[in-house]
N, C-alpha and C positions, 0 to 999 in steps of 0.2 A: 301759162299760160296758159295751163291750163286752164287760166281761171279767170272768170268774170270779176269785175270790180265789186268791192264790198258794198258800195252804196246802192247797188241795184240788184243784188242777188235775191232771188225768190226764196221764200221759206217753204220747205216741204217737210212732210212728216205723216204721221198716222199710218193708215193702211194703203195709201195711194202709192203705187209703184211708178215713180217718175223716171223718165228716160231723157238723156241729153243727146240730141242729134248735132253733129259738129263737122264743119269743114274748116280747113286751115290753109294759110298761105303767108306770104310776106311781100312787102313793098319796100324798095330802096328809099332812103331818107329824102333824096331829091325828087321822088315822085309822090311824096306824101300829100302835098297840097292838091295835086290833081285827083288823087283818090278821094280826099275829103270833099272836094267839089262834086265829084260824081255821086258820092253817098248822100250829100245834101239834096241832090236832085231826085234820087231814087227812093229815099226813105221818107218817113212821116214828116209832115210839115212842122217841125219843131227844131230848135237849136240843139245840137248834140250835147250830151253831158260830158263833162271832163272828170277825170279821177286821178288820184295818186295813192297807190296802195302798197302795203308791205305784206308779203306772204312768206310764211314759214312752213316748211314741209317736215312732218314728223313721221318717224318709223317706229314700229313696235315689232321686234324680232321674236318669233316663237321658236320652239325646239324643232319644228318641222315646217316645210313649206316656205313660201315667200313672206317677207315682212308685211305687216299691215300698215297702210299709209293713210294719213290724214293731212289736210291742208288747213292751216289757220291764217286768216287774212284780216287786216285792219286798215282803216282809212287813215292816211296821213293828212289829208286836207280837212277831215272832219273827225278829230280824235275822240270826240265824246260819243260817237255812235257805237253800237255793239260790234264786237268781233263777229266773224263768220267762220264756222267749222264746216268743212266739206269733205265728203267721201265720194270717190268716183270708182265705179265697179270696172270689171274687165270689159274692154271694148269688144263689141260684137261686129267683127269685120268680115266674117266668112260669107255672108249673104251678098252676092254680087248684084242683086236687084236693088239693093239700097244704095243710094247715091251719097250717103253720109255715114260717118262713124257713129255708132250708137253705144251708149253705156249708161248703166244705172247711176243715178245721182241723188244723194241725200245732202241737204244743205240746211243748217240751223244757225240761228243767232246765238251768241254766247257772251258772257261777261268779260271784262278786261282781265280777269284772273285765269283765262283759258290756258296760257302757256304754263303757268304753275300747275294747273290741274292735269295737263297732259304729262308733265314731268313726273308728277306723283303717281300717275297711272303706269309709268314705266316707259313712256315714249321718249325718244331722243330726237332732237332737232337735227335733220340731215343737211338741209341747206335753206337759204333764204334769198329773196330778191325783191326789188322794187319794180312795180309796173305803173306807168303813167300813160294816159292817152285819152281817147274819145269813145263814146258809146252812141251808136245810132240804132234806131228801131224802125222796123217795117212790119206793122201788125204784131204778130207774136214772135217774129224773127228779130234777133239782136246781132248787131255787128260791133265788135270791139277791135279798135285799132290801138295798139299799145307798144311802147318802147320798154323793153326789159333791161334792167341794169343789175349787175351783181354788186353785193355789198362788200367793200374792201375791208372794213373793220366790223366784226360781228356786232349786230344790233345797232350799228350806227348808220341810220338811213340817210344821213347827210353826206356820207362819204361813199359814193357809188361810181361805177364805171359802166357805160353801155356795153351790152353783150355783142352787139353787131352794128353794122351800118344800115340796118333794116328795121322796119316796124312789123310786128306780128299782127296778122289780120285773122280774126275768128268769126265765123258765121255760125250761130247756134240757136237752138230752141229747146225749151224744157217742157215736155208734155207727158201725159200718162202713157203707159206702155201700150203698144199696139197701133199707134198712129204713124205707120210707115209712109203714108202719103206726104208727110212733112218733108221727107228727103227729096221728093220731086220738086216741091216748092223751093227748097234751098238750092237745088241744082239750077233751076230757072233763074233765081236771083243772082247766083254766082256767075252765070253766063253774061249777065249785064255788066259785070265788073271787069271783064276781059277787054283789052290786054293789060290793063293796069295792074291787076293781080289775078293769079290763078289759084282759086280755092280748091283744095283737094281732100279726098277721104284718105287720111294718112294712117297706115297700119303701124302702131307704135312698136310692135314686135320686130319690125324690120328696120325701124329708124329710132335709135336711142342716142341722144346726145350725152357723151360720157365726160367731156372736158372742154371748157372754154379756154383756149390757149391765149388768145389776145383779141383785140378789136378787129385785127386784120385776118386772122385765121382761126378756124375752129376744127377740132379733131372729132371725127364722127366714126362710130363703129357700126357696121351692118353685118350681122352674123359673125364671122370670124375675120373679116377683112376690114382694115383701118385705112383711112386716107384723110387728107386735109382738103377742105373746100374753102374758097374765098368767101368772106362775109358778103352778104347780099343774097345768097341762097337761104340764109337764116337757119341753116342746118336742121330744118325740120324739127326743131324748135326746142328751146331750152327746157320746156316743161317735160320733155321726154327724158331728161336726165333723171326723172323720178321713176325710172325703171318701169315704164308703161303703166304707171299707177297700179303696179302689182297685179 
């Protein structure tokens, strides 16, 4: 979820150091329409985009240190458009003056042979999921509301099961490094979505989703303590199953 839909991902590259500022939360299924109505009123005067994407998370394990992680995403609703390959750096969560999680982001378009290329490079596919939802925009800010589903049969995107009874909500912006004032703009926008959804700066080192047990319960581990939480809290989000993006 980590991850924005393929049809709207910005392409970055060259020598520009792009940073993603991110706030996350969740909303119960029964409150979705209320949230979408609020977003239509707050965001730019245009109909929100819809998307259906398939994301595969690849790992490359070295002899030392953490594995290297890449995300490959393709559109299910527009199968002819390019794939997207995304790298997300270590989150910078220590600065308490920032109201959002900040991490380096590299995003490039790729051909449909991307999975074969990654396999040839030594990567292995760790897990995959389907994300479907809506995209709203407010200037440079982007709000993605998505339902995440696990794939029951590998690579069969027609056979899926929702991960929870909630929708993941992400408020993000991608800007060159050093524009920390964006986190204040994000905080102000997030305040306008309360109490429908509480968007937070989530530290992935403290919240890692290890296993989705069922639609009703999810097992979460924080440090060395494990417990079960009812779906609806959305378990601080399936994308953190990817080990905090290493």
